[in-house]
C-alpha positions, 0 to 999 in steps of 0.5 A, spaced: 454 486 418 458 485 424 465 489 425 471 485 426 477 487 430 483 486 425 489 482 428 494 485 432 501 486 429 504 484 435 501 477 435 497 474 441 498 477 447 496 475 454 491 479 459 495 477 465 497 483 469 496 480 476 503 482 479 505 488 475 504 493 481 508 489 485 513 489 480 513 496 479 514 497 486 520 492 487 523 495 481 522 502 484 525 500 491 531 497 487 533 503 484 532 507 490 536 502 494 542 503 489 543 510 492 541 508 499 543 502 503 537 497 505 538 498 512 537 505 512 530 504 507 528 499 513 529 504 518 525 510 515 520 505 514 519 503 521 520 511 523 514 513 518 510 507 520 510 509 527 509 516 525 503 515 522 501 510 528 502 516 533 498 521 528 491 516 528 492 513 535 487 518 538 482 517 532 482 510 531 481 504 535 488 500 536 488 493 537 495 492 539 497 499 542 505 498 541 510 500 537 510 497 530 516 495 525 513 497 519 506 496 519 500 497 523 493 495 524 487 500 526 480 498 527 473 503 526 474 510 528 473 511 536 466 515 534 464 510 529 461 512 522 457 518 523 452 516 517 451 510 521 450 512 528 444 511 532 441 517 536 
């Protein structure tokens, strides 16, 4: 005898949750922006990105060695991966 799941009291529900994380981030930014201007948020974003860039530039390969606006790209670490290095 197979067990059957009872129907949901809320009715049919969709399984689509694809953009939920993005919506949470947008809502959080919006709530935060009410206390701080969007211009200040953008300035802090650029400052944080350049701070992180300065911290990792000696460890990772930087395809573009310049100041960034709000994000940056890094390659593999300078020494390579220790597990896969050849002697």
